[in-house]
PQR file of N, CA, C, O and H, with PARSE charges and radii, in Angstrom:
ATOM      1  N   MET A   1      62.887 -79.507 128.371 -0.4000 1.5000
ATOM      2  CA  MET A   1      62.925 -80.114 127.222 -0.0000 2.0000
ATOM      3  C   MET A   1      61.880 -80.885 127.190  0.5500 1.7000
ATOM      4  O   MET A   1      61.249 -80.933 128.246 -0.5500 1.4000
ATOM      5  N   SER A   2      61.410 -81.637 126.133 -0.4000 1.5000
ATOM      6  CA  SER A   2      60.034 -82.311 125.761 -0.0000 2.0000
ATOM      7  C   SER A   2      60.266 -83.897 126.132  0.5500 1.7000
ATOM      8  O   SER A   2      61.141 -84.369 125.407 -0.5500 1.4000
ATOM      9  H   SER A   2      61.923 -81.598 125.275  0.4000 1.0000
ATOM     10  N   THR A   3      59.920 -84.502 126.724 -0.4000 1.5000
ATOM     11  CA  THR A   3      60.358 -86.101 126.131 -0.0000 2.0000
ATOM     12  C   THR A   3      61.006 -86.757 125.164  0.5500 1.7000
ATOM     13  O   THR A   3      61.896 -87.607 125.199 -0.5500 1.4000
ATOM     14  H   THR A   3      59.209 -84.118 127.314  0.4000 1.0000
ATOM     15  N   ASP A   4      60.151 -85.986 123.882 -0.4000 1.5000
ATOM     16  CA  ASP A   4      60.840 -86.944 122.579 -0.0000 2.0000
ATOM     17  C   ASP A   4      61.715 -85.601 122.244  0.5500 1.7000
ATOM     18  O   ASP A   4      62.008 -85.489 121.054 -0.5500 1.4000
ATOM     19  H   ASP A   4      59.428 -85.296 123.853  0.4000 1.0000
ATOM     20  N   ALA A   5      61.999 -84.960 122.784 -0.4000 1.5000
ATOM     21  CA  ALA A   5      62.877 -84.264 121.939 -0.0000 2.0000
ATOM     22  C   ALA A   5      64.353 -85.339 123.166  0.5500 1.7000
ATOM     23  O   ALA A   5      65.288 -85.891 122.586 -0.5500 1.4000
ATOM     24  H   ALA A   5      61.761 -85.051 123.751  0.4000 1.0000
ATOM     25  N   GLU A   6      64.260 -85.397 124.422 -0.4000 1.5000
ATOM     26  CA  GLU A   6      65.063 -85.666 124.704 -0.0000 2.0000
ATOM     27  C   GLU A   6      65.591 -87.666 124.273  0.5500 1.7000
ATOM     28  O   GLU A   6      66.748 -88.076 124.364 -0.5500 1.4000
ATOM     29  H   GLU A   6      63.501 -84.948 124.893  0.4000 1.0000
ATOM     30  N   GLU A   7      64.638 -88.352 123.933 -0.4000 1.5000
ATOM     31  CA  GLU A   7      64.704 -89.029 123.568 -0.0000 2.0000
ATOM     32  C   GLU A   7      64.964 -89.609 121.789  0.5500 1.7000
ATOM     33  O   GLU A   7      64.993 -90.723 121.264 -0.5500 1.4000
ATOM     34  H   GLU A   7      63.697 -88.019 123.859  0.4000 1.0000
ATOM     35  N   LEU A   8      65.069 -88.635 121.439 -0.4000 1.5000
ATOM     36  CA  LEU A   8      65.714 -88.153 119.885 -0.0000 2.0000
ATOM     37  C   LEU A   8      67.225 -88.096 119.931  0.5500 1.7000
ATOM     38  O   LEU A   8      68.004 -88.733 119.221 -0.5500 1.4000
ATOM     39  H   LEU A   8      65.045 -87.730 121.865  0.4000 1.0000
ATOM     40  N   LYS A   9      67.610 -86.912 121.229 -0.4000 1.5000
ATOM     41  CA  LYS A   9      68.987 -86.870 121.430 -0.0000 2.0000
ATOM     42  C   LYS A   9      69.840 -88.064 121.565  0.5500 1.7000
ATOM     43  O   LYS A   9      70.726 -88.513 120.838 -0.5500 1.4000
ATOM     44  H   LYS A   9      66.977 -86.395 121.806  0.4000 1.0000
ATOM     45  N   ALA A  10      68.988 -88.743 123.483 -0.4000 1.5000
ATOM     46  CA  ALA A  10      69.823 -90.093 123.655 -0.0000 2.0000
ATOM     47  C   ALA A  10      69.754 -91.327 122.126  0.5500 1.7000
ATOM     48  O   ALA A  10      70.304 -92.370 122.480 -0.5500 1.4000
ATOM     49  H   ALA A  10      68.268 -88.378 124.073  0.4000 1.0000
ATOM     50  N   ARG A  11      69.356 -91.404 120.963 -0.4000 1.5000
ATOM     51  CA  ARG A  11      68.587 -92.446 119.833 -0.0000 2.0000
ATOM     52  C   ARG A  11      70.126 -91.487 119.013  0.5500 1.7000
ATOM     53  O   ARG A  11      71.052 -92.139 118.532 -0.5500 1.4000
ATOM     54  H   ARG A  11      68.910 -90.556 120.676  0.4000 1.0000
ATOM     55  N   LEU A  12      70.126 -89.770 118.994 -0.4000 1.5000
ATOM     56  CA  LEU A  12      71.344 -90.020 117.894 -0.0000 2.0000
ATOM     57  C   LEU A  12      72.675 -90.182 118.911  0.5500 1.7000
ATOM     58  O   LEU A  12      73.739 -89.931 118.345 -0.5500 1.4000
ATOM     59  H   LEU A  12      69.373 -89.241 119.385  0.4000 1.0000
ATOM     60  N   LYS A  13      72.751 -90.475 119.996 -0.4000 1.5000
ATOM     61  CA  LYS A  13      74.049 -90.617 120.180 -0.0000 2.0000
ATOM     62  C   LYS A  13      73.895 -91.685 120.162  0.5500 1.7000
ATOM     63  O   LYS A  13      74.611 -92.112 119.255 -0.5500 1.4000
ATOM     64  H   LYS A  13      71.887 -90.679 120.455  0.4000 1.0000
ATOM     65  N   LYS A  14      73.116 -92.870 120.844 -0.4000 1.5000
ATOM     66  CA  LYS A  14      73.689 -94.849 120.329 -0.0000 2.0000
ATOM     67  C   LYS A  14      73.943 -94.479 118.601  0.5500 1.7000
ATOM     68  O   LYS A  14      75.151 -94.327 118.414 -0.5500 1.4000
ATOM     69  H   LYS A  14      72.535 -92.524 121.581  0.4000 1.0000
ATOM     70  N   LEU A  15      73.190 -94.311 117.405 -0.4000 1.5000
ATOM     71  CA  LEU A  15      72.744 -93.839 116.430 -0.0000 2.0000
ATOM     72  C   LEU A  15      75.052 -93.488 116.149  0.5500 1.7000
ATOM     73  O   LEU A  15      75.756 -94.487 115.998 -0.5500 1.4000
ATOM     74  H   LEU A  15      72.209 -94.434 117.557  0.4000 1.0000
ATOM     75  N   ASN A  16      75.413 -92.711 116.148 -0.4000 1.5000
ATOM     76  CA  ASN A  16      76.693 -91.755 117.006 -0.0000 2.0000
ATOM     77  C   ASN A  16      77.615 -92.552 117.077  0.5500 1.7000
ATOM     78  O   ASN A  16      78.574 -92.574 116.306 -0.5500 1.4000
ATOM     79  H   ASN A  16      74.842 -91.899 116.271  0.4000 1.0000
ATOM     80  N   ALA A  17      77.339 -93.655 118.463 -0.4000 1.5000
ATOM     81  CA  ALA A  17      78.321 -94.564 118.150 -0.0000 2.0000
ATOM     82  C   ALA A  17      78.395 -95.697 117.527  0.5500 1.7000
ATOM     83  O   ALA A  17      79.316 -96.438 117.183 -0.5500 1.4000
ATOM     84  H   ALA A  17      76.560 -93.637 119.090  0.4000 1.0000
ATOM     85  N   ARG A  18      76.940 -95.705 117.419 -0.4000 1.5000
ATOM     86  CA  ARG A  18      77.525 -96.947 115.677 -0.0000 2.0000
ATOM     87  C   ARG A  18      77.822 -96.710 114.480  0.5500 1.7000
ATOM     88  O   ARG A  18      78.224 -97.653 113.800 -0.5500 1.4000
ATOM     89  H   ARG A  18      76.193 -95.103 117.700  0.4000 1.0000
ATOM     90  N   ALA A  19      77.725 -95.587 113.980 -0.4000 1.5000
ATOM     91  CA  ALA A  19      78.566 -94.793 113.030 -0.0000 2.0000
ATOM     92  C   ALA A  19      79.783 -94.835 112.754  0.5500 1.7000
ATOM     93  O   ALA A  19      80.173 -95.179 111.638 -0.5500 1.4000
ATOM     94  H   ALA A  19      77.399 -94.820 114.533  0.4000 1.0000
ATOM     95  N   THR A  20      80.871 -94.370 114.068 -0.4000 1.5000
ATOM     96  CA  THR A  20      81.780 -93.984 114.111 -0.0000 2.0000
ATOM     97  C   THR A  20      82.365 -95.397 114.484  0.5500 1.7000
ATOM     98  O   THR A  20      83.589 -95.513 114.432 -0.5500 1.4000
ATOM     99  H   THR A  20      80.555 -94.090 114.975  0.4000 1.0000
ATOM    100  N   GLN A  21      81.334 -96.868 114.988 -0.4000 1.5000
ATOM    101  CA  GLN A  21      82.363 -97.678 115.187 -0.0000 2.0000
ATOM    102  C   GLN A  21      82.411 -98.485 113.108  0.5500 1.7000
ATOM    103  O   GLN A  21      83.154 -98.991 112.267 -0.5500 1.4000
ATOM    104  H   GLN A  21      80.339 -96.774 115.030  0.4000 1.0000
ATOM    105  N   ALA A  22      81.361 -98.150 113.306 -0.4000 1.5000
ATOM    106  CA  ALA A  22      81.451 -98.867 111.835 -0.0000 2.0000
ATOM    107  C   ALA A  22      81.900 -98.236 110.836  0.5500 1.7000
ATOM    108  O   ALA A  22      81.419 -98.575 109.755 -0.5500 1.4000
ATOM    109  H   ALA A  22      80.757 -97.739 113.989  0.4000 1.0000
ATOM    110  N   LYS A  23      82.994 -97.080 110.828 -0.4000 1.5000
ATOM    111  CA  LYS A  23      83.820 -95.951 109.816 -0.0000 2.0000
ATOM    112  C   LYS A  23      84.849 -96.617 110.296  0.5500 1.7000
ATOM    113  O   LYS A  23      85.527 -97.066 109.372 -0.5500 1.4000
ATOM    114  H   LYS A  23      83.385 -96.805 111.707  0.4000 1.0000
ATOM    115  N   MET A  24      85.516 -97.036 111.975 -0.4000 1.5000
ATOM    116  CA  MET A  24      86.337 -97.787 112.278 -0.0000 2.0000
ATOM    117  C   MET A  24      86.277 -98.869 111.962  0.5500 1.7000
ATOM    118  O   MET A  24      87.451 -99.238 111.976 -0.5500 1.4000
ATOM    119  H   MET A  24      84.966 -96.671 112.726  0.4000 1.0000
ATOM    120  N   ASP A  25      85.351-100.117 111.510 -0.4000 1.5000
ATOM    121  CA  ASP A  25      85.321-101.063 110.859 -0.0000 2.0000
ATOM    122  C   ASP A  25      85.709-100.920 109.455  0.5500 1.7000
ATOM    123  O   ASP A  25      86.140-101.760 108.665 -0.5500 1.4000
ATOM    124  H   ASP A  25      84.397 -99.817 111.499  0.4000 1.0000
ATOM    125  N   LEU A  26      85.537-100.055 109.359 -0.4000 1.5000
ATOM    126  CA  LEU A  26      86.064 -99.815 107.298 -0.0000 2.0000
ATOM    127  C   LEU A  26      86.622 -99.472 107.620  0.5500 1.7000
ATOM    128  O   LEU A  26      87.106-100.601 107.543 -0.5500 1.4000
ATOM    129  H   LEU A  26      85.187 -99.372 110.001  0.4000 1.0000
ATOM    130  N   HIS A  27      87.626 -98.661 108.247 -0.4000 1.5000
ATOM    131  CA  HIS A  27      88.850 -97.953 107.799 -0.0000 2.0000
ATOM    132  C   HIS A  27      89.578 -99.268 109.137  0.5500 1.7000
ATOM    133  O   HIS A  27      90.433 -98.639 109.762 -0.5500 1.4000
ATOM    134  H   HIS A  27      87.233 -97.743 108.310  0.4000 1.0000
ATOM    135  N   ASP A  28      89.521-100.305 109.530 -0.4000 1.5000
ATOM    136  CA  ASP A  28      90.470-101.677 109.546 -0.0000 2.0000
ATOM    137  C   ASP A  28      90.329-102.079 108.716  0.5500 1.7000
ATOM    138  O   ASP A  28      91.401-102.209 108.126 -0.5500 1.4000
ATOM    139  H   ASP A  28      88.827-100.816 109.023  0.4000 1.0000
ATOM    140  N   LEU A  29      89.516-102.433 108.182 -0.4000 1.5000
ATOM    141  CA  LEU A  29      89.636-103.863 106.670 -0.0000 2.0000
ATOM    142  C   LEU A  29      90.541-102.937 105.880  0.5500 1.7000
ATOM    143  O   LEU A  29      91.749-103.155 105.976 -0.5500 1.4000
ATOM    144  H   LEU A  29      88.646-102.327 108.663  0.4000 1.0000
ATOM    145  N   SER A  30      90.173-102.033 105.188 -0.4000 1.5000
ATOM    146  CA  SER A  30      90.965-101.230 103.908 -0.0000 2.0000
ATOM    147  C   SER A  30      91.684-101.005 104.760  0.5500 1.7000
ATOM    148  O   SER A  30      90.861-100.984 105.675 -0.5500 1.4000
ATOM    149  H   SER A  30      89.192-101.856 105.110  0.4000 1.0000
ATOM    150  N   GLU A  31      93.309-100.661 105.568 -0.4000 1.5000
ATOM    151  CA  GLU A  31      94.403-101.096 106.212 -0.0000 2.0000
ATOM    152  C   GLU A  31      94.549-102.840 106.340  0.5500 1.7000
ATOM    153  O   GLU A  31      95.431-103.018 107.179 -0.5500 1.4000
ATOM    154  H   GLU A  31      93.978-100.679 104.825  0.4000 1.0000
ATOM    155  N   ASP A  32      94.129-103.950 105.934 -0.4000 1.5000
ATOM    156  CA  ASP A  32      94.546-105.545 106.149 -0.0000 2.0000
ATOM    157  C   ASP A  32      94.483-106.141 104.937  0.5500 1.7000
ATOM    158  O   ASP A  32      94.824-107.263 104.564 -0.5500 1.4000
ATOM    159  H   ASP A  32      93.412-103.805 105.252  0.4000 1.0000
ATOM    160  N   LEU A  33      93.535-104.350 103.854 -0.4000 1.5000
ATOM    161  CA  LEU A  33      93.843-105.168 102.764 -0.0000 2.0000
ATOM    162  C   LEU A  33      95.057-105.596 101.830  0.5500 1.7000
ATOM    163  O   LEU A  33      95.913-104.711 101.831 -0.5500 1.4000
ATOM    164  H   LEU A  33      93.258-103.438 104.157  0.4000 1.0000
ATOM    165  N   PRO A  34      95.418-106.767 100.973 -0.5600 1.5000
ATOM    166  CA  PRO A  34      93.733-107.084 100.274  0.2800 2.0000
ATOM    167  C   PRO A  34      93.043-108.336 101.158  0.5500 1.7000
ATOM    168  O   PRO A  34      92.124-109.020 100.707 -0.5500 1.4000
ATOM    169  N   THR A  35      93.568-108.506 102.340 -0.4000 1.5000
ATOM    170  CA  THR A  35      92.860-109.482 103.091 -0.0000 2.0000
ATOM    171  C   THR A  35      91.882-109.503 103.952  0.5500 1.7000
ATOM    172  O   THR A  35      91.842-108.825 104.979 -0.5500 1.4000
ATOM    173  H   THR A  35      94.315-107.950 102.706  0.4000 1.0000
ATOM    174  N   ASN A  36      90.889-110.429 103.506 -0.4000 1.5000
ATOM    175  CA  ASN A  36      89.065-109.764 104.059 -0.0000 2.0000
ATOM    176  C   ASN A  36      88.522-108.666 103.043  0.5500 1.7000
ATOM    177  O   ASN A  36      87.668-107.783 103.123 -0.5500 1.4000
ATOM    178  H   ASN A  36      90.922-110.980 102.672  0.4000 1.0000
ATOM    179  N   TRP A  37      89.920-109.377 101.448 -0.4000 1.5000
ATOM    180  CA  TRP A  37      89.200-107.806 100.945 -0.0000 2.0000
ATOM    181  C   TRP A  37      87.640-108.590 100.211  0.5500 1.7000
ATOM    182  O   TRP A  37      87.451-107.958  99.172 -0.5500 1.4000
ATOM    183  H   TRP A  37      90.614-110.094 101.382  0.4000 1.0000
ATOM    184  N   GLU A  38      86.608-109.584 100.347 -0.4000 1.5000
ATOM    185  CA  GLU A  38      85.732-110.199 100.517 -0.0000 2.0000
ATOM    186  C   GLU A  38      84.699-109.484 101.066  0.5500 1.7000
ATOM    187  O   GLU A  38      83.654-109.244 100.461 -0.5500 1.4000
ATOM    188  H   GLU A  38      86.762-110.097 101.192  0.4000 1.0000
ATOM    189  N   LYS A  39      84.987-109.073 102.375 -0.4000 1.5000
ATOM    190  CA  LYS A  39      84.067-108.554 102.922 -0.0000 2.0000
ATOM    191  C   LYS A  39      83.675-106.747 102.560  0.5500 1.7000
ATOM    192  O   LYS A  39      82.713-106.063 102.911 -0.5500 1.4000
ATOM    193  H   LYS A  39      85.836-109.267 102.866  0.4000 1.0000
ATOM    194  N   ILE A  40      84.632-106.484 101.899 -0.4000 1.5000
ATOM    195  CA  ILE A  40      84.161-104.983 101.702 -0.0000 2.0000
ATOM    196  C   ILE A  40      82.734-104.848 101.917  0.5500 1.7000
ATOM    197  O   ILE A  40      82.116-104.289 102.822 -0.5500 1.4000
ATOM    198  H   ILE A  40      85.413-107.039 101.614  0.4000 1.0000
ATOM    199  N   PRO A  41      82.176-105.753 100.446 -0.5600 1.5000
ATOM    200  CA  PRO A  41      80.821-105.174 100.139  0.2800 2.0000
ATOM    201  C   PRO A  41      79.759-105.821 101.963  0.5500 1.7000
ATOM    202  O   PRO A  41      78.925-104.919 102.035 -0.5500 1.4000
ATOM    203  N   GLU A  42      79.609-106.320 102.614 -0.4000 1.5000
ATOM    204  CA  GLU A  42      78.882-106.452 103.713 -0.0000 2.0000
ATOM    205  C   GLU A  42      79.512-105.249 105.009  0.5500 1.7000
ATOM    206  O   GLU A  42      78.657-104.677 105.685 -0.5500 1.4000
ATOM    207  H   GLU A  42      80.286-107.053 102.556  0.4000 1.0000
ATOM    208  N   VAL A  43      80.888-104.968 105.248 -0.4000 1.5000
ATOM    209  CA  VAL A  43      81.548-103.757 106.025 -0.0000 2.0000
ATOM    210  C   VAL A  43      81.393-101.968 105.668  0.5500 1.7000
ATOM    211  O   VAL A  43      81.478-100.898 106.269 -0.5500 1.4000
ATOM    212  H   VAL A  43      81.583-105.433 104.699  0.4000 1.0000
ATOM    213  N   ALA A  44      81.031-102.639 103.880 -0.4000 1.5000
ATOM    214  CA  ALA A  44      80.680-100.706 103.281 -0.0000 2.0000
ATOM    215  C   ALA A  44      79.580-100.371 103.896  0.5500 1.7000
ATOM    216  O   ALA A  44      79.389 -99.354 104.563 -0.5500 1.4000
ATOM    217  H   ALA A  44      80.962-103.508 103.391  0.4000 1.0000
ATOM    218  N   GLN A  45      78.290-101.892 103.501 -0.4000 1.5000
ATOM    219  CA  GLN A  45      77.464-101.511 103.692 -0.0000 2.0000
ATOM    220  C   GLN A  45      76.184-101.573 105.321  0.5500 1.7000
ATOM    221  O   GLN A  45      75.061-101.167 105.619 -0.5500 1.4000
ATOM    222  H   GLN A  45      78.445-102.718 102.959  0.4000 1.0000
ATOM    223  N   ARG A  46      76.804-102.001 105.658 -0.4000 1.5000
ATOM    224  CA  ARG A  46      76.685-101.324 107.513 -0.0000 2.0000
ATOM    225  C   ARG A  46      77.253-100.583 107.433  0.5500 1.7000
ATOM    226  O   ARG A  46      76.426-100.063 106.683 -0.5500 1.4000
ATOM    227  H   ARG A  46      77.717-102.331 105.416  0.4000 1.0000
ATOM    228  N   CYS A  47      78.421 -99.481 107.499 -0.4000 1.5000
ATOM    229  CA  CYS A  47      78.553 -98.347 107.672 -0.0000 2.0000
ATOM    230  C   CYS A  47      78.246 -97.151 106.496  0.5500 1.7000
ATOM    231  O   CYS A  47      78.608 -95.985 106.338 -0.5500 1.4000
ATOM    232  H   CYS A  47      79.092 -99.903 108.108  0.4000 1.0000
ATOM    233  N   HIS A  48      77.640 -97.814 105.986 -0.4000 1.5000
ATOM    234  CA  HIS A  48      76.372 -97.095 104.404 -0.0000 2.0000
ATOM    235  C   HIS A  48      75.483 -96.809 105.817  0.5500 1.7000
ATOM    236  O   HIS A  48      75.506 -95.739 106.425 -0.5500 1.4000
ATOM    237  H   HIS A  48      77.345 -98.761 106.113  0.4000 1.0000
ATOM    238  N   GLU A  49      74.715 -97.972 106.195 -0.4000 1.5000
ATOM    239  CA  GLU A  49      73.533 -98.176 106.961 -0.0000 2.0000
ATOM    240  C   GLU A  49      73.559 -97.071 107.667  0.5500 1.7000
ATOM    241  O   GLU A  49      72.813 -96.094 107.606 -0.5500 1.4000
ATOM    242  H   GLU A  49      74.696 -98.841 105.701  0.4000 1.0000
ATOM    243  N   ALA A  50      74.792 -97.361 108.588 -0.4000 1.5000
ATOM    244  CA  ALA A  50      74.220 -96.204 109.761 -0.0000 2.0000
ATOM    245  C   ALA A  50      74.854 -94.906 110.003  0.5500 1.7000
ATOM    246  O   ALA A  50      75.240 -94.238 110.962 -0.5500 1.4000
ATOM    247  H   ALA A  50      75.399 -98.155 108.637  0.4000 1.0000
ATOM    248  N   HIS A  51      74.790 -94.824 108.561 -0.4000 1.5000
ATOM    249  CA  HIS A  51      75.808 -92.956 108.374 -0.0000 2.0000
ATOM    250  C   HIS A  51      74.474 -92.922 108.392  0.5500 1.7000
ATOM    251  O   HIS A  51      73.989 -92.165 109.232 -0.5500 1.4000
ATOM    252  H   HIS A  51      74.477 -95.367 107.782  0.4000 1.0000
ATOM    253  N   ALA A  52      73.371 -93.817 107.373 -0.4000 1.5000
ATOM    254  CA  ALA A  52      71.726 -92.876 106.683 -0.0000 2.0000
ATOM    255  C   ALA A  52      71.630 -92.802 108.131  0.5500 1.7000
ATOM    256  O   ALA A  52      71.287 -91.737 108.643 -0.5500 1.4000
ATOM    257  H   ALA A  52      73.765 -94.432 106.690  0.4000 1.0000
ATOM    258  N   MET A  53      71.884 -93.777 108.819 -0.4000 1.5000
ATOM    259  CA  MET A  53      70.694 -93.595 110.297 -0.0000 2.0000
ATOM    260  C   MET A  53      70.216 -92.842 111.480  0.5500 1.7000
ATOM    261  O   MET A  53      69.321 -92.564 112.278 -0.5500 1.4000
ATOM    262  H   MET A  53      72.163 -94.643 108.404  0.4000 1.0000
ATOM    263  N   LEU A  54      72.498 -92.578 110.659 -0.4000 1.5000
ATOM    264  CA  LEU A  54      72.986 -90.947 111.637 -0.0000 2.0000
ATOM    265  C   LEU A  54      72.045 -90.246 110.991  0.5500 1.7000
ATOM    266  O   LEU A  54      70.942 -90.347 111.528 -0.5500 1.4000
ATOM    267  H   LEU A  54      73.225 -92.803 110.011  0.4000 1.0000
ATOM    268  N   MET A  55      72.077 -89.559 110.013 -0.4000 1.5000
ATOM    269  CA  MET A  55      72.204 -88.589 109.389 -0.0000 2.0000
ATOM    270  C   MET A  55      70.467 -88.170 109.854  0.5500 1.7000
ATOM    271  O   MET A  55      70.285 -87.121 110.471 -0.5500 1.4000
ATOM    272  H   MET A  55      72.973 -89.477 109.576  0.4000 1.0000
ATOM    273  N   ASP A  56      68.666 -89.531 109.325 -0.4000 1.5000
ATOM    274  CA  ASP A  56      67.720 -89.033 109.205 -0.0000 2.0000
ATOM    275  C   ASP A  56      67.231 -88.733 111.178  0.5500 1.7000
ATOM    276  O   ASP A  56      66.059 -88.443 111.420 -0.5500 1.4000
ATOM    277  H   ASP A  56      68.814 -90.383 108.824  0.4000 1.0000
ATOM    278  N   ALA A  57      68.047 -88.828 112.120 -0.4000 1.5000
ATOM    279  CA  ALA A  57      68.206 -89.331 113.751 -0.0000 2.0000
ATOM    280  C   ALA A  57      68.970 -87.014 113.835  0.5500 1.7000
ATOM    281  O   ALA A  57      68.362 -86.237 114.572 -0.5500 1.4000
ATOM    282  H   ALA A  57      68.998 -89.064 111.924  0.4000 1.0000
ATOM    283  N   ARG A  58      69.765 -86.687 113.283 -0.4000 1.5000
ATOM    284  CA  ARG A  58      70.254 -85.340 113.543 -0.0000 2.0000
ATOM    285  C   ARG A  58      69.039 -84.752 112.668  0.5500 1.7000
ATOM    286  O   ARG A  58      68.661 -83.752 113.279 -0.5500 1.4000
ATOM    287  H   ARG A  58      70.259 -87.319 112.685  0.4000 1.0000
ATOM    288  N   LYS A  59      68.436 -84.883 111.777 -0.4000 1.5000
ATOM    289  CA  LYS A  59      67.938 -84.009 110.988 -0.0000 2.0000
ATOM    290  C   LYS A  59      65.654 -84.514 111.913  0.5500 1.7000
ATOM    291  O   LYS A  59      64.703 -83.742 111.791 -0.5500 1.4000
ATOM    292  H   LYS A  59      68.743 -85.695 111.281  0.4000 1.0000
ATOM    293  N   ALA A  60      65.612 -85.471 112.419 -0.4000 1.5000
ATOM    294  CA  ALA A  60      65.379 -85.229 113.114 -0.0000 2.0000
ATOM    295  C   ALA A  60      64.978 -84.434 114.709  0.5500 1.7000
ATOM    296  O   ALA A  60      63.888 -84.003 115.086 -0.5500 1.4000
ATOM    297  H   ALA A  60      66.384 -86.098 112.518  0.4000 1.0000
ATOM    298  N   VAL A  61      65.964 -84.443 115.237 -0.4000 1.5000
ATOM    299  CA  VAL A  61      66.361 -83.899 116.656 -0.0000 2.0000
ATOM    300  C   VAL A  61      66.238 -82.000 116.448  0.5500 1.7000
ATOM    301  O   VAL A  61      65.777 -81.154 117.215 -0.5500 1.4000
ATOM    302  H   VAL A  61      66.850 -84.793 114.931  0.4000 1.0000
ATOM    303  N   ALA A  62      66.965 -81.851 114.876 -0.4000 1.5000
ATOM    304  CA  ALA A  62      66.896 -79.964 114.393 -0.0000 2.0000
ATOM    305  C   ALA A  62      64.803 -79.900 114.170  0.5500 1.7000
ATOM    306  O   ALA A  62      63.992 -79.016 114.444 -0.5500 1.4000
ATOM    307  H   ALA A  62      67.339 -82.538 114.254  0.4000 1.0000
ATOM    308  N   ALA A  63      64.688 -80.900 113.738 -0.4000 1.5000
ATOM    309  CA  ALA A  63      63.434 -80.417 113.117 -0.0000 2.0000
ATOM    310  C   ALA A  63      62.367 -80.646 114.831  0.5500 1.7000
ATOM    311  O   ALA A  63      61.184 -80.394 115.056 -0.5500 1.4000
ATOM    312  H   ALA A  63      65.347 -81.619 113.515  0.4000 1.0000
ATOM    313  N   ALA A  64      63.147 -81.049 115.470 -0.4000 1.5000
ATOM    314  CA  ALA A  64      62.190 -81.106 117.123 -0.0000 2.0000
ATOM    315  C   ALA A  64      62.495 -80.111 118.044  0.5500 1.7000
ATOM    316  O   ALA A  64      61.872 -79.865 119.077 -0.5500 1.4000
ATOM    317  H   ALA A  64      64.108 -81.253 115.287  0.4000 1.0000
ATOM    318  N   THR A  65      64.112 -79.198 117.349 -0.4000 1.5000
ATOM    319  CA  THR A  65      64.184 -78.005 118.400 -0.0000 2.0000
ATOM    320  C   THR A  65      64.268 -77.053 118.006  0.5500 1.7000
ATOM    321  O   THR A  65      64.329 -76.078 118.755 -0.5500 1.4000
ATOM    322  H   THR A  65      64.619 -79.398 116.510  0.4000 1.0000
TER
END
């Protein structure tokens, strides 16, 4: 496997962990509603961005392999 593919897979692993954490943060926020309701846009945006980056990385890995 080339170094580029290995780097892509390592990045994918990190992004997957970040997306999973963002999902859990959003879940935890929803469990506590209405407490901290004003944080919904911030937490949701962070979750959306993490998953968008993850999907892009998955496409890059698929294209490289």
